[in-house]
C-alpha positions in Angstrom: -164.3 142.0 -91.2 -167.5 140.1 -91.4 -166.8 136.5 -92.2 -163.0 137.0 -92.7 -160.6 134.5 -91.4 -157.8 135.9 -89.1 -155.0 133.8 -87.8 -153.4 135.2 -84.7 -150.3 134.0 -82.6 -149.6 135.2 -79.1 -153.3 135.9 -78.5 -153.9 134.2 -75.1 -153.0 137.4 -73.3 -152.0 141.0 -73.8 -152.3 142.9 -77.1 -152.9 139.7 -79.1 -155.8 138.8 -77.0 -157.4 142.2 -77.2 -156.8 142.4 -81.0 -158.4 139.0 -81.5 -161.4 139.9 -79.4 -161.9 143.2 -81.1 -161.7 141.6 -84.6 -164.1 138.9 -83.5 -166.5 141.6 -82.3 -166.3 143.0 -85.9 -167.4 139.7 -87.3 -164.1 138.0 -88.1 -163.6 134.3 -87.5 -160.4 133.9 -85.4 -157.9 131.0 -85.7 -155.7 131.1 -82.6 -152.2 129.6 -82.3 -151.2 129.0 -78.7 -148.8 127.0 -76.6 -150.5 126.7 -73.2 -153.8 124.7 -73.3 -155.3 126.3 -70.2 -154.8 129.9 -71.4 -155.8 128.8 -74.9 -159.1 127.4 -73.8 -159.8 130.5 -71.7 -159.0 132.8 -74.7 -161.2 130.6 -77.0 -164.1 130.8 -74.6 -163.8 134.6 -74.5 -163.8 134.7 -78.3 -166.9 132.5 -78.5 -168.7 134.9 -76.2 -168.0 137.8 -78.5 -168.8 135.9 -81.7 -170.8 132.7 -80.8 -171.6 131.8 -84.4 -168.3 132.5 -86.0 -166.7 129.1 -85.4 -163.5 130.3 -83.8 -160.9 127.6 -83.4 -157.5 127.0 -81.7 -154.3 125.1 -82.7 -151.5 124.4 -80.3 -147.8 124.6 -81.1 -144.4 125.6 -79.6 -143.5 128.3 -82.0 -139.8 128.2 -80.9 -139.5 124.8 -82.7 -139.1 124.6 -86.5 -141.0 121.4 -86.9 -143.9 122.4 -84.7 -144.3 125.7 -86.5 -144.3 123.9 -89.8 -146.8 121.4 -88.5 -149.3 124.0 -87.2 -149.0 126.0 -90.5 -149.8 122.8 -92.4 -152.7 122.0 -90.1 -154.2 125.5 -90.6 -153.6 125.4 -94.3 -155.4 122.1 -94.5 -158.4 123.3 -92.5 -158.8 126.8 -93.9 -159.3 127.4 -97.7 -158.4 131.0 -97.2 -156.7 133.3 -94.7 -157.6 137.0 -95.0 -155.3 138.2 -92.2 -152.2 136.7 -90.5 -151.1 138.4 -87.3 -147.7 137.3 -86.2 -147.7 138.5 -82.6 -146.1 135.8 -80.5 -142.9 137.0 -78.7 -140.6 136.2 -75.9 -137.7 137.7 -73.9 -135.2 135.6 -72.0 -132.7 136.7 -69.4 -130.4 133.8 -70.1 -129.4 132.3 -73.4 -131.5 129.3 -74.2 -131.1 127.0 -77.2 -133.9 125.1 -78.9 -133.7 121.5 -80.1 -133.0 123.0 -83.5 -129.9 124.7 -82.2 -131.4 128.1 -82.4 -131.3 130.8 -79.8 -134.8 130.8 -78.4 -135.6 134.5 -78.8 -134.6 134.5 -82.4 -136.5 131.2 -83.0 -139.7 132.5 -81.4 -139.7 136.1 -82.4 -138.4 135.8 -86.0 -138.3 132.2 -87.3 -141.9 131.6 -86.3 -143.0 134.6 -88.3 -141.1 133.4 -91.3 -142.2 129.7 -91.1 -145.9 130.4 -90.4 -146.2 133.0 -93.1 -144.5 130.7 -95.7 -146.8 127.9 -94.7 -149.9 130.0 -95.2 -148.9 132.0 -98.3 -151.1 130.0 -100.6 -154.1 130.6 -98.3 -153.3 134.3 -98.1 -153.1 134.5 -101.9 -156.4 132.7 -102.2 -158.0 135.4 -100.0 -156.4 138.4 -101.8 -156.6 141.2 -100.9 -155.1 139.8 -97.7 -152.8 141.2 -95.1 -149.8 140.0 -93.0 -149.1 142.0 -89.8 -145.9 141.5 -87.8 -145.6 142.9 -84.3 -142.2 144.5 -84.0 -141.0 147.1 -81.5 -139.0 150.3 -81.1 -136.6 148.0 -79.2 -135.0 147.5 -82.6 -133.4 150.9 -82.4 -129.7 150.6 -81.7 -129.7 146.9 -82.7 -127.4 145.5 -85.4 -127.2 142.1 -86.9 -123.9 140.2 -86.7 -124.0 137.8 -89.6 -121.2 135.7 -88.1 -123.2 135.3 -84.9 -126.9 135.5 -85.5 -127.6 133.2 -82.6 -125.7 135.4 -80.2 -123.3 132.7 -78.9 -121.0 135.6 -78.0 -121.9 138.4 -75.6 -125.5 137.3 -75.0 -127.9 139.6 -73.2 -131.7 139.3 -73.1 -132.3 142.8 -74.2 -129.7 142.6 -77.0 -131.4 139.3 -78.3 -134.8 140.9 -78.1 -133.7 144.1 -79.9 -132.1 142.1 -82.7 -135.2 139.9 -83.1 -137.4 143.0 -83.5 -134.9 144.4 -86.1 -135.4 141.1 -87.9 -139.1 141.6 -87.8 -138.9 144.9 -89.7 -136.3 143.7 -92.2 -138.3 140.5 -92.8 -141.5 142.5 -93.4 -139.7 144.7 -95.9 -138.4 141.8 -97.9 -141.7 139.9 -97.6 -143.6 142.9 -99.0 -141.2 143.1 -101.9 -141.7 139.4 -102.7 -145.5 139.7 -102.3 -145.8 142.7 -104.7 -148.5 142.1 -107.3 -150.1 139.2 -105.4 -152.7 141.2 -103.6 -151.2 140.3 -100.2 -149.6 143.2 -98.1 -147.2 143.0 -95.2 -146.6 145.6 -92.6 -144.9 145.7 -89.1 -145.7 147.9 -86.1 -144.5 149.2 -82.8 -147.4 148.7 -80.3 -145.9 150.9 -77.6 -144.7 149.8 -74.1 -147.7 147.9 -72.9 -148.8 146.6 -69.5 -149.2 142.9 -70.3 -147.7 139.6 -69.1 -144.8 140.1 -71.4 -141.5 139.9 -69.7 -142.9 138.6 -66.4 -141.4 135.2 -66.9 -138.1 136.3 -68.5 -136.2 135.6 -65.3 -133.5 137.6 -63.4 -133.4 141.3 -63.3 -135.3 141.6 -66.6 -138.5 140.4 -65.0 -138.1 142.8 -62.1 -137.2 145.7 -64.3 -140.1 145.1 -66.7 -142.6 144.8 -63.9 -141.4 148.1 -62.4 -141.4 149.9 -65.8 -144.9 148.7 -66.5 -146.1 150.3 -63.3 -144.6 153.6 -64.3 -144.9 154.1 -68.0 -146.9 151.4 -69.7 -150.0 151.9 -71.8 -153.1 149.6 -71.7 -153.4 146.5 -73.8 -156.3 148.2 -75.6 -154.1 151.1 -76.7 -151.3 148.7 -77.6 -153.6 146.6 -79.8 -155.1 149.5 -81.6 -152.6 149.6 -84.5 -152.8 145.9 -85.0 -156.6 146.1 -85.3 -156.2 149.1 -87.6 -153.8 147.3 -89.9 -156.0 144.2 -90.0 -159.3 146.0 -90.7 -159.1 149.6 -91.8 -159.8 150.3 -95.5 -157.2 153.1 -95.4 -154.5 150.6 -94.5 -155.2 148.4 -97.5 -152.7 149.9 -99.8 -149.8 150.0 -97.4 -147.1 147.4 -97.7 -143.5 147.1 -96.4 -144.1 149.9 -93.9 -143.5 150.2 -90.1 -146.4 151.7 -88.1 -146.8 153.4 -84.8 -150.1 154.8 -83.5 -151.8 154.0 -86.8 -149.3 156.0 -88.8 -146.3 155.1 -90.9 -143.1 155.7 -88.8 -139.4 155.7 -89.6 -137.5 152.8 -88.2 -133.7 152.9 -87.6 -131.3 153.1 -90.5 -130.4 149.5 -90.0 -134.1 148.5 -90.3 -134.3 150.3 -93.7 -131.4 148.3 -95.2 -132.9 146.3 -98.1 -129.6 144.5 -98.7 -129.7 143.3 -95.1 -133.4 142.3 -95.5 -132.5 140.1 -98.5 -129.6 138.6 -96.7 -131.7 137.9 -93.6 -134.2 136.1 -95.8 -131.5 133.9 -97.3 -130.0 133.1 -93.9 -133.4 132.3 -92.5 -134.2 130.0 -95.4 -130.9 128.1 -94.5 -131.9 127.9 -90.9 -135.4 126.8 -91.7 -133.8 123.6 -93.1 -132.4 122.7 -89.7 -133.8 119.3 -88.7 -135.1 118.3 -85.3 
């Protein structure tokens, strides 16, 4: 990883922060994308302690907004001639249905649309660095989820866990179609389940979800270091270089749900996402 450029979202806490710090310790130059300036500066300072000469930088954006995600992708593309690894790791879970200024349900916008928009904005930089890697943090929460093409924004029957599960299904389907489209370019794309990790995730979701997540983390959660392990593996390991379109857990290819293996659904999701990406502010 010495001298490689790694773009990471959702890296001011939890598994994203651990992955960024471990990759920095291996010699990578980290480009953070964050929303909160205070947490962002703390995360950047920690990276600079681990790699003081690497020139780590941070960009700020609200990844639930189409225009803001496009803006930060353009800013990174303008500043970085190459991107060796893109780690789409930002995620959110909301107890109540929220709608962004683009008219998108916020979980879908943050957890899926941002992956699509940021990757599209950096595709030329990834191609310039080939062999390069795209890593999308998904979850086994996708199991049991199904996409309703007539209601992708969950206007009917919303629940926070249903929205989250659907967004994670989107992550896996999107990764499969991205890998297909990237074939022959030298850029790979894989998704992963990090495990149920003791991080800040879910603490601010609201309602019973925050209470339940906090309780579950006390009982069954793994450490952020263990949760980040597969991200670091996919970003850096030579033995992961040839994999593309796969879903990993504990460094090994895993089998996602039948819905997550539907290539026709993956193509349709891509087409629907392209339409939604044209939504104006």
